C-alpha positions in Angstrom: 0.0 0.0 0.0 1.5 3.3 -1.1 1.2 6.2 1.4 1.4 9.0 -1.2 -0.7 12.1 -0.8 -1.8 14.8 -3.1 0.3 17.6 -1.5 2.7 18.2 1.3 1.4 18.3 4.9 2.3 21.2 7.3 5.5 19.5 8.4 6.6 18.7 4.9 5.9 22.3 3.8 8.1 23.5 6.7 10.9 21.1 5.7 10.5 22.1 2.0 11.5 25.7 2.8 14.8 24.3 4.0 15.3 21.7 1.2 14.4 23.6 -1.9 17.4 25.9 -1.7 19.6 22.8 -1.4 18.2 21.2 -4.6 15.5 19.0 -3.2 11.9 18.9 -4.3 8.8 17.4 -2.9 7.9 14.1 -4.5 5.6 12.7 -1.8 2.7 12.9 -4.2 3.9 9.9 -6.1 6.3 11.5 -8.7 9.0 9.0 -7.6 8.4 5.4 -6.5 11.4 3.4 -5.2 11.0 -0.2 -4.1 7.2 0.4 -3.7 7.8 3.4 -1.4 7.1 7.0 -2.1 9.9 9.2 -0.6 9.1 12.7 0.5 11.9 14.6 -1.2 14.3 14.0 -4.0 17.3 15.8 -5.4 16.8 14.6 -9.0 19.7 12.2 -8.7 20.1 9.4 -6.1 19.4 11.1 -2.8 16.1 11.0 -1.0 14.9 12.5 2.2 12.1 11.0 4.3 10.3 13.0 7.0 9.1 10.7 9.7 6.2 12.1 11.7 6.6 11.7 15.4 3.1 10.1 15.7 2.9 8.0 12.6 6.4 6.6 12.7 6.8 6.3 16.5 8.7 3.2 17.4 9.9 2.7 13.8 13.6 2.2 13.1 14.5 4.5 10.2 17.4 2.2 9.3 14.8 -0.1 7.5 13.8 2.7 5.2 17.5 3.7 4.6 18.3 0.1 3.8 15.3 -0.3 1.5 16.2 2.8 -0.6 19.9 1.9 -0.4 19.2 -1.5 -2.0 17.9 0.4 -5.1 20.9 2.8 -5.2 19.5 5.7 -3.3 21.0 7.4 -0.3 18.4 8.2 2.2 18.3 10.7 5.1 15.5 10.4 7.6 14.5 13.6 9.5 12.1 13.3 12.4 9.3 15.8 12.7 10.5 17.1 16.1 13.9 18.0 14.5 12.1 20.8 12.6 12.2 22.7 15.9 15.8 23.3 15.2 15.9 24.3 11.5 19.6 25.3 11.6 20.5 21.7 12.6 18.3 20.2 9.9 19.8 22.4 7.3 23.3 21.4 8.4 22.4 17.7 8.3 21.0 18.1 4.8 24.0 20.0 3.6 26.3 17.3 4.9 24.1 14.6 3.4 23.9 16.2 -0.1 27.5 17.4 -0.2 26.5 21.1 -0.4 29.1 23.2 1.3 28.1 26.7 2.3 
């Protein structure tokens, strides 16, 4: 079952403001399907970012999603919803993940 939605939710919109300047776009609406999963953001190459909601993904180990995408040649960064409370930290993690030096 694909959990794709028509548009970004509030948390995804907040994350999008940090990611678009770093070359990522929202694809959680089904534009990109990898191993039957719909990542939230993609850089147009082989890097995807998943936003794990604190409620919906509680107790979930993000390594499973990282490994799933990795098996298909995609690097995956998982950001938890509560991390959006520190946007500077999130931006730094994304810059390191994507190789963007600023």
